[in-house]
C-alpha positions in Angstrom: 98.4 133.9 81.3 101.1 135.1 83.6 103.6 132.7 85.0 103.0 131.9 88.6 105.7 131.2 91.1 105.5 128.6 93.8 106.7 125.4 95.3 105.3 122.0 94.3 102.9 120.3 96.6 102.8 116.6 96.9 102.1 115.0 93.5 102.1 118.2 91.6 102.5 117.7 87.8 103.8 119.9 85.0 102.8 119.3 81.3 105.0 120.7 78.6 103.3 121.6 75.4 100.0 123.3 74.5 99.1 121.3 71.5 96.6 118.4 71.3 98.7 116.1 73.5 99.3 118.7 76.2 95.6 119.7 76.2 94.5 116.1 76.5 97.0 115.4 79.3 96.0 118.4 81.4 92.3 117.6 80.9 92.6 114.0 82.0 94.7 114.9 85.0 92.2 117.6 86.0 89.4 115.2 85.8 91.3 112.7 87.9 91.8 115.4 90.6 95.5 115.8 90.0 97.1 119.2 90.7 98.5 120.1 87.3 99.6 123.1 85.2 100.7 123.3 81.6 103.5 125.2 80.0 103.2 126.6 76.4 105.8 128.9 74.9 103.3 130.4 72.4 100.7 132.9 73.5 97.8 130.6 72.7 97.0 126.9 72.7 96.6 124.8 69.6 100.0 123.4 68.8 101.0 122.8 65.2 97.5 123.8 63.9 98.1 127.4 64.8 99.0 129.6 61.7 102.3 131.0 63.1 106.0 131.2 62.2 106.9 128.4 64.6 104.3 125.9 63.1 103.9 124.2 59.8 100.3 125.2 59.4 99.2 126.6 56.1 95.7 127.7 55.1 95.2 124.8 52.6 96.0 122.2 55.2 93.3 119.5 55.7 93.1 116.5 57.9 93.9 113.1 56.3 91.8 111.2 58.9 88.0 111.4 58.9 85.8 112.9 61.6 84.8 109.7 63.5 88.4 108.5 63.4 89.8 111.8 64.6 87.6 113.2 67.3 88.0 112.8 71.0 85.6 110.3 72.5 83.8 112.8 74.7 83.7 115.8 72.3 82.1 114.9 68.9 82.9 117.1 65.9 79.9 119.0 64.4 77.8 116.8 62.1 77.7 119.5 59.4 81.5 119.5 59.0 83.1 117.8 56.0 84.5 114.3 56.3 88.0 115.7 56.4 87.9 119.0 58.3 90.2 121.9 57.5 93.1 123.3 59.6 91.0 126.1 60.9 88.2 123.8 61.8 90.5 121.4 63.7 92.1 124.3 65.6 88.6 125.6 66.6 87.7 122.1 67.6 90.7 121.6 69.8 90.3 125.0 71.5 86.6 124.3 72.0 87.6 121.0 73.7 90.0 122.8 75.9 87.5 125.5 76.9 84.8 122.9 77.6 87.0 121.2 80.2 88.5 124.4 81.6 92.0 123.5 80.4 93.2 127.1 79.4 92.9 128.3 83.0 95.6 125.8 84.0 98.1 126.7 81.3 100.9 129.3 81.4 101.1 130.6 77.9 104.0 132.7 76.7 106.2 130.6 79.0 109.1 128.4 77.9 110.6 125.5 79.8 114.3 126.2 79.3 115.6 123.2 81.3 114.3 120.4 83.5 116.7 119.1 86.1 116.0 115.7 87.8 116.0 115.9 91.6 115.6 113.3 94.3 111.9 114.2 94.7 111.0 115.1 91.2 112.0 118.0 88.9 113.4 121.5 89.1 112.1 123.5 86.2 113.8 126.5 84.8 111.1 128.6 83.1 111.0 132.0 81.3 107.6 133.7 81.3 106.0 137.1 80.9 107.6 138.2 84.2 111.0 136.9 83.4 113.0 133.8 84.5 112.1 131.7 87.5 112.3 128.2 88.9 109.6 125.8 90.1 109.6 122.3 91.4 107.2 119.5 90.5 106.8 115.8 91.4 106.2 114.6 87.9 107.0 115.9 84.4 104.8 115.1 81.4 106.5 115.7 78.0 103.9 116.6 75.4 105.7 119.0 73.2 105.1 117.1 69.9 107.6 116.0 67.3 106.7 118.1 64.3 108.6 121.3 65.0 112.3 120.5 64.2 112.6 120.1 60.4 114.6 117.1 59.2 116.8 117.4 56.1 118.6 114.6 54.3 121.7 113.4 56.2 124.2 113.4 54.8 123.3 116.1 52.3 123.1 115.1 48.6 126.4 115.5 46.7 127.0 118.7 44.7 125.9 122.3 45.1 122.4 123.6 44.3 122.4 127.2 43.1 118.6 127.7 43.4 116.6 128.3 46.6 115.5 125.7 49.1 113.0 125.5 52.0 111.4 123.0 54.2 107.6 122.3 54.3 107.7 123.7 57.8 107.9 127.2 56.4 105.4 126.7 53.5 102.4 129.1 53.7 100.8 129.7 50.3 101.5 128.7 46.7 101.5 132.2 45.3 105.1 132.6 46.6 106.2 130.1 43.9 104.3 131.6 41.0 106.3 131.3 37.7 109.0 129.0 39.3 110.0 125.4 38.7 109.6 123.5 42.0 110.9 120.1 43.0 108.9 118.7 46.0 111.0 116.0 47.7 109.0 113.4 49.6 105.7 111.5 49.2 104.0 112.0 52.5 100.8 113.8 53.1 102.4 117.3 53.3 104.2 116.7 50.0 100.9 115.7 48.3 98.9 118.6 49.7 101.6 121.2 48.8 102.2 119.7 45.3 98.5 120.0 44.6 98.5 123.7 45.6 101.6 124.5 43.6 100.2 122.8 40.5 98.0 125.8 40.0 100.7 128.5 40.5 104.2 127.2 39.7 105.4 126.8 36.1 106.4 123.2 36.7 105.9 120.9 39.7 108.0 117.7 40.1 107.8 115.2 42.9 110.9 113.2 43.8 110.0 109.8 45.2 113.0 108.0 46.6 110.9 104.9 47.1 107.4 103.7 46.0 104.3 104.8 47.8 100.7 103.8 48.2 98.5 106.9 47.6 95.0 106.2 49.0 92.0 108.1 47.9 90.2 110.0 50.7 86.9 108.3 49.7 86.6 104.7 48.7 83.3 103.3 47.5 81.4 106.2 49.0 83.0 106.1 52.4 86.1 107.7 53.9 89.0 105.3 53.3 90.2 105.2 56.9 86.8 104.0 58.1 87.1 100.9 56.0 90.4 100.0 57.8 88.9 100.9 61.1 85.9 98.6 60.5 88.2 95.7 59.5 90.6 96.3 62.4 87.9 95.2 64.8 87.9 91.7 63.4 91.0 91.0 61.4 94.8 91.0 61.9 96.7 93.6 60.0 98.2 91.2 57.4 94.7 90.1 56.3 93.4 93.6 56.5 96.3 94.6 54.2 95.3 92.1 51.6 91.7 93.2 51.6 92.6 96.9 51.5 94.9 96.4 48.5 92.3 94.4 46.7 89.8 97.2 47.3 92.3 99.8 46.1 93.0 97.9 42.9 89.3 97.6 42.2 88.8 101.3 42.7 91.7 102.2 40.4 90.6 100.0 37.5 90.6 101.9 34.3 93.0 104.6 35.3 95.7 105.1 32.7 98.7 107.3 32.2 101.7 108.3 34.4 101.6 107.4 38.1 103.6 107.5 41.2 105.8 104.4 41.6 104.1 101.7 43.6 105.5 100.6 46.9 107.1 97.2 47.1 105.7 96.9 50.7 102.1 96.5 51.8 99.7 99.4 52.2 99.6 99.1 56.0 103.3 99.0 56.3 103.9 102.7 56.2 102.3 105.9 57.3 99.2 106.3 55.0 99.4 108.9 52.3 96.0 110.2 51.2 95.2 112.3 48.2 92.4 112.5 45.7 94.2 115.1 43.5 97.8 114.1 43.1 97.2 110.9 41.1 94.9 112.7 38.8 97.3 115.6 38.3 100.1 113.2 37.6 98.0 111.4 35.0 97.2 114.7 33.4 100.8 115.7 33.2 100.4 118.7 35.6 102.8 117.1 38.2 105.9 115.2 37.0 107.2 112.2 38.9 110.9 111.7 39.4 113.1 109.1 41.1 115.3 109.9 44.2 117.9 112.6 44.0 121.5 111.5 43.1 123.3 114.9 43.1 123.0 118.6 42.4 124.8 120.5 39.6 124.0 124.2 39.7 120.3 124.4 39.1 120.2 121.0 37.6 119.1 117.9 39.6 120.3 114.5 38.6 118.1 111.6 39.7 119.0 108.0 40.4 117.5 106.8 37.2 119.8 109.1 35.2 117.2 111.7 34.3 118.1 115.4 34.8 115.9 118.5 35.3 116.5 122.1 35.9 114.6 123.6 38.8 114.5 126.9 40.7 113.5 125.7 44.1 113.7 122.5 46.1 111.0 122.1 48.8 112.0 119.5 51.3 109.0 117.5 52.6 111.3 115.2 54.5 109.6 115.2 58.0 110.8 116.2 61.4 113.2 115.1 64.2 111.8 114.4 67.6 113.5 116.7 70.1 113.3 117.5 73.8 115.8 120.4 74.2 114.9 121.0 77.9 116.0 117.5 79.0 119.6 116.4 79.6 120.8 114.5 76.5 122.3 112.0 78.9 118.8 111.2 80.1 117.1 111.2 76.7 119.8 110.9 73.9 117.2 110.4 71.1 113.5 110.6 71.9 112.7 108.7 68.7 114.6 105.6 70.1 113.3 105.8 73.6 111.9 102.6 75.0 108.5 103.5 76.6 106.0 101.2 78.1 102.7 101.8 76.2 104.6 104.7 74.5 104.1 106.7 77.7 106.3 105.4 80.6 110.1 105.2 80.7 111.3 102.0 82.2 113.6 103.6 84.8 112.0 106.9 85.8 108.6 107.0 87.5 108.6 110.8 87.6 108.7 111.2 83.8 106.1 110.5 81.2 105.5 111.2 77.5 102.2 111.9 75.7 102.2 112.0 71.9 105.7 110.7 71.2 104.5 108.2 68.6 103.7 107.8 64.9 100.3 106.4 64.5 98.6 104.7 61.5 95.6 107.1 62.1 94.8 110.3 63.9 96.8 111.3 67.0 93.8 112.6 68.9 92.3 109.3 70.1 95.8 108.1 70.9 96.8 111.1 73.1 93.4 110.9 74.8 94.0 107.2 75.6 97.6 107.9 76.8 96.4 110.7 79.0 93.8 108.5 80.6 96.4 105.8 81.2 98.7 108.4 82.7 96.0 109.8 85.0 95.1 106.3 86.2 98.7 105.6 87.1 99.4 108.9 88.8 96.3 108.6 91.0 97.1 105.0 92.0 94.0 103.6 90.3 96.3 101.6 88.0 99.7 100.2 89.1 102.6 100.1 86.6 103.9 96.6 86.0 107.3 95.6 87.2 110.3 96.7 85.1 110.8 93.2 83.8 107.2 93.0 82.5 107.4 96.5 81.0 110.7 95.6 79.3 109.2 92.4 77.9 106.3 94.3 76.5 108.4 97.0 74.9 110.7 94.4 73.4 107.8 92.5 71.9 106.2 95.6 70.5 109.5 96.7 69.0 110.0 93.3 67.3 106.5 93.5 65.9 107.0 97.1 64.7 110.3 96.2 62.9 108.6 93.2 61.3 105.8 95.5 59.9 107.5 98.8 59.3 111.2 98.0 59.1 113.7 100.4 60.7 111.7 103.5 60.0 111.2 104.8 63.6 110.1 101.4 65.0 110.1 102.7 68.6 107.5 105.3 67.8 105.2 103.2 65.5 101.8 102.1 66.6 98.8 100.6 64.9 96.0 103.0 66.2 93.3 100.4 66.4 95.4 97.8 68.2 96.9 100.4 70.5 93.5 101.8 71.6 92.2 98.2 72.3 95.3 97.5 74.4 94.9 100.7 76.5 91.2 99.9 76.9 92.1 96.5 78.3 94.6 98.1 80.6 92.0 100.4 82.0 89.2 97.8 82.1 88.0 97.5 85.7 90.0 100.5 86.8 87.8 102.8 89.0 87.0 105.7 86.8 87.8 109.3 87.7 84.8 111.5 88.6 83.1 111.9 85.2 82.2 115.5 85.7 85.5 116.7 87.2 86.1 120.3 86.3 82.8 120.8 84.5 81.0 124.0 85.3 77.3 123.4 86.0 74.5 125.9 86.4 71.2 124.6 88.0 68.0 126.6 88.3 65.7 126.0 91.2 68.8 124.9 93.1 67.2 125.4 96.6 64.3 123.0 95.9 64.0 119.3 96.2 65.3 118.5 92.8 67.8 121.3 92.8 69.4 120.1 96.1 69.7 116.6 94.9 71.1 117.6 91.5 73.6 120.0 93.1 74.8 117.3 95.6 75.2 114.6 92.8 77.0 116.9 90.4 79.4 118.0 93.2 80.0 114.4 94.2 80.9 113.7 90.6 83.6 116.4 90.6 81.7 119.3 89.0 81.7 122.9 90.1 78.1 123.9 90.6 76.3 127.2 91.1 72.5 127.5 91.5 69.9 130.1 90.7 66.8 130.4 92.9 64.4 133.0 94.1 65.7 132.4 97.5 67.6 129.8 99.5 65.9 128.3 102.5 68.2 129.0 105.4 66.9 126.1 107.4 67.8 123.7 104.6 70.6 125.3 102.7 71.5 124.0 99.2 74.7 122.0 98.9 76.1 124.5 96.4 76.3 128.3 96.2 73.0 129.8 95.2 72.6 133.2 93.5 69.3 134.9 94.3 67.5 135.3 91.0 63.8 135.8 89.9 63.6 133.8 86.8 60.5 135.6 85.7 62.3 139.0 85.7 64.7 139.5 82.7 66.9 142.0 84.5 67.3 139.6 87.4 68.1 136.8 85.0 70.8 138.8 83.3 72.5 139.7 86.6 72.0 136.2 88.0 73.6 134.4 85.1 76.5 136.9 85.0 77.2 136.3 88.7 76.9 132.5 88.3 79.4 132.6 85.4 81.8 134.6 87.5 81.5 132.1 90.4 82.1 129.3 87.9 85.3 130.8 86.7 84.2 132.5 83.5 82.0 129.9 81.7 79.2 127.3 81.8 79.5 123.7 80.5 76.1 122.5 81.6 72.8 124.2 82.2 70.0 122.3 84.0 66.7 124.0 83.7 65.1 122.5 86.8 63.1 125.4 88.3 59.4 124.8 88.0 56.0 125.6 89.5 52.9 123.4 89.8 49.4 124.0 91.0 45.8 123.6 90.2 44.7 125.2 87.0 41.8 123.6 85.1 41.8 124.2 81.4 38.0 125.1 81.3 38.5 128.2 83.4 39.9 131.5 82.1 43.7 131.9 82.8 44.2 132.9 86.4 47.3 134.5 88.0 48.4 130.9 88.8 48.3 130.1 85.1 50.4 133.1 84.2 52.9 132.3 87.0 53.4 128.7 85.8 53.8 129.7 82.2 56.2 132.5 83.2 58.5 130.3 85.3 58.2 126.9 83.6 58.5 128.1 80.1 59.6 131.8 79.8 62.0 131.6 82.8 63.8 128.6 81.3 63.9 130.3 77.9 65.4 133.5 79.4 68.1 131.7 81.4 69.0 129.5 78.4 69.3 132.5 76.1 71.5 134.3 78.7 73.8 131.3 79.2 73.9 130.1 75.5 77.0 132.1 74.4 79.0 130.4 77.2 77.5 127.0 76.4 78.3 127.4 72.7 81.9 128.3 73.4 82.2 125.3 75.7 80.3 122.9 73.3 78.1 122.3 76.4 74.8 120.7 77.3 71.4 122.0 78.2 69.0 119.8 80.0 65.3 120.7 80.4 63.3 119.0 83.2 59.9 118.6 81.7 57.3 116.1 82.9 55.4 113.1 81.8 52.5 115.5 81.6 54.2 117.2 78.6 53.2 114.2 76.5 50.4 112.7 78.6 48.4 115.6 79.9 46.2 115.3 82.9 43.1 117.3 83.8 42.9 120.0 86.5 46.6 120.8 86.1 46.5 122.3 82.6 48.9 125.2 83.2 51.6 122.8 84.3 51.1 120.3 81.4 50.8 123.1 78.8 54.0 124.9 80.1 56.0 121.7 80.2 54.8 120.7 76.7 55.8 124.1 75.5 59.1 123.7 77.2 59.7 120.5 75.3 58.8 122.3 72.1 61.2 125.1 72.9 63.9 122.5 73.5 63.2 120.9 70.1 63.5 124.3 68.4 66.7 125.2 70.2 68.2 121.8 69.1 67.5 122.7 65.5 69.1 126.2 65.9 72.0 125.5 68.2 72.4 121.7 68.2 75.5 121.8 66.1 77.4 123.3 69.1 75.2 122.6 72.1 73.7 119.3 73.2 70.0 119.6 74.1 68.1 117.0 76.1 64.6 117.0 77.6 64.1 114.7 80.6 60.5 113.5 81.4 60.1 112.5 85.0 56.8 111.2 86.3 55.6 112.2 89.8 58.2 112.7 92.5 57.0 113.5 96.0 58.0 117.1 96.5 56.5 120.5 97.7 55.5 121.3 94.1 52.4 119.1 94.6 51.4 120.7 97.9 49.2 123.4 96.5 47.4 120.8 94.3 46.6 118.6 97.4 45.5 121.6 99.4 43.0 122.4 96.7 41.6 118.9 96.9 42.9 118.0 93.4 45.6 115.4 94.3 46.4 113.1 91.4 48.2 110.6 93.6 45.9 107.9 92.3 46.6 108.9 88.7 50.3 109.2 88.7 52.6 106.6 90.2 55.5 108.2 92.3 59.0 107.4 91.4 62.3 107.9 93.4 64.0 111.2 93.2 67.3 109.4 92.8 66.2 107.9 89.5 65.4 111.3 88.0 68.8 112.7 89.2 70.6 109.7 87.6 68.8 110.2 84.3 69.9 113.9 84.2 73.5 112.9 85.0 73.4 110.2 82.3 72.2 112.7 79.8 75.0 115.2 80.7 77.8 112.6 80.6 76.6 110.7 77.5 79.0 111.0 74.5 76.2 112.6 72.4 73.3 114.4 74.1 70.2 112.2 73.9 67.1 113.9 72.6 64.4 112.8 75.0 64.9 110.8 78.2 62.2 109.1 80.2 63.2 108.3 83.8 61.5 104.9 84.2 60.4 102.0 82.0 56.8 102.9 82.7 57.6 106.4 81.6 59.1 105.2 78.3 56.0 103.1 77.7 53.7 106.1 78.5 55.6 108.3 76.2 55.5 105.8 73.4 51.8 105.4 73.9 51.1 109.1 73.9 53.1 109.7 70.7 52.0 106.7 68.7 48.5 106.0 70.0 47.2 109.4 71.4 43.6 108.4 71.2 44.2 105.3 73.2 46.2 107.3 75.7 43.3 109.8 76.0 40.8 107.0 76.7 43.0 105.5 79.4 43.4 108.9 81.1 39.7 109.6 80.9 38.8 106.3 82.4 41.3 106.7 85.2 40.0 110.2 86.0 36.4 109.0 85.8 37.2 106.3 88.4 38.8 108.9 90.7 35.7 111.2 90.4 33.4 108.3 91.1 35.4 107.4 94.2 34.9 111.0 95.4 38.5 112.0 95.1 37.6 115.6 94.1 34.4 116.0 96.1 35.7 118.9 98.2 37.5 120.7 95.4 35.6 123.8 94.0 37.9 123.9 91.0 36.7 120.4 90.0 33.0 121.4 90.0 32.8 121.3 86.2 34.5 117.9 86.0 32.2 116.4 88.7 29.1 117.9 86.9 30.0 116.4 83.6 30.6 113.0 85.3 27.2 113.3 87.0 28.8 113.8 90.5 27.7 117.4 91.1 26.6 118.6 94.6 
């Protein structure tokens, strides 16, 4: 995206960084209605998970937190993915998340923030983009540039001179580059474990230097991802008690293991960043990875360790972490980001025009944390949540720092958070805060947008912040729809293709939600041969919805979107004299079920089953003398609209949704006691026939005759 030029309007916000933190921040601010743009120096979003020279991503990289403990709350990971997804999967997931919420359109990629100067009203940004250098002003600056891009090496350097080669984990890409070499991996974090595992199959010798002891957790414990045990315990127990239980479970799981091992940590398992590996302990026991103490000094190619042992190696690979840096800010303002006192790890105490997202070191995945921080930030910037006084913020920061030092010592105490405790704290902060519009920025396509249901859906979605475009055969000029409507004959494939393309263009290049609302009703007894009306209802209610869905599905899949089909109670509880409608809606539900099996890994599919809503769709049935008013109980239109909105905004797409309690009971009866349901319907219809409800309806002649009411 090219870099735009302009002057900040009131409250305009810039977010620096296109990784997970920056994407989450821009998404939350967009949903809160904040004018925001992001800045990313790379040509694409994805942060440290991109395989590029400026990232530490390598193909063998995998997550060390499991899916449920990693995913964003409103964007589940695919069920078929492994418990610990790969680098490529997480990158695809983060980009899908960004696309779904229209984040990329608000980012300037290939653009670097060179410097940010504080002004009286906000910030003056010095930027360099595809069109060269320029300046821009904003009211608020969000720093979300991450802290895993500036390698940290031992300070001061170890004594002596090493005559072999060295590198940092940041530049590691594949193990074949170390074939035939003796490699010393320095560090015991997750990167060290993953890289050592890969090297064990390529290098002549692999050694791990452990300056201090370490807890190495298996990725699976008693058949369940390890981090999920701690997450479950965190809901009910303080960390010290959780630690005792966790260590007991680990000792039980490790019983019987013999042979060499990494040195145990003198501290508790929850008092450091977790290191997970199923392979390194086994490789150490098998002698394929050697364990050494901390480095004392170098002598040529020989390394002397603190326990007196010496080894000759060809390459030293430093897995010693990263330094947090913000090179675009004045060092006088932020001397050391890793020691910056931040309220809730987001807000500086003395600058209400500056915020940070992602400047923390969590005991679990960063994704839920940056999501929570972004929501907290959005609530404050929109005034829905007031920051506490400086004294209260300072007291909170001081207490958190004391607790962090007590648990983790002096290893980055300002940045440390217990993920479960932190998420609970932010949830308490946001409790009772008026939520931002839940569909802000979502792109919604509604068929039948000019009809009774369509108008109501368009109005509600728009009210909730979505961008809505409708498809309809025509819009009634006397009662225009509340959203733009593209003229489209849903029974004509060529018209559908053009209509969906135009709708996608109007929505800005994608679709997040498709509501198949268009429908046609009318009298069509099952005993008669299919009339033109039968073909028309099947063509619109079933084939039209099928065609629109197929045309929109590529966009929905890219956005991890939702499809909602408006069926009918008659799809599960058929009524006589309206066979075409009931059959088409039942077939529509069957199509939805099949679509769910085929595309449900990427697209949520929901079928909504309203009962009878008073609308023009019933006019032709009444005019034919076949009104079923006495058979179906009307329900409010607003309830159906609310059911659709609930399905669209649910964390996971529900399968089938009845719009009333009576509807749920009828659906359950039809599914589990179909014979009983048939008897109830037959008796109801017989009573209506006996009361003369269909006396003037030619199409009901057969029904009246069979009930002894002919003539």
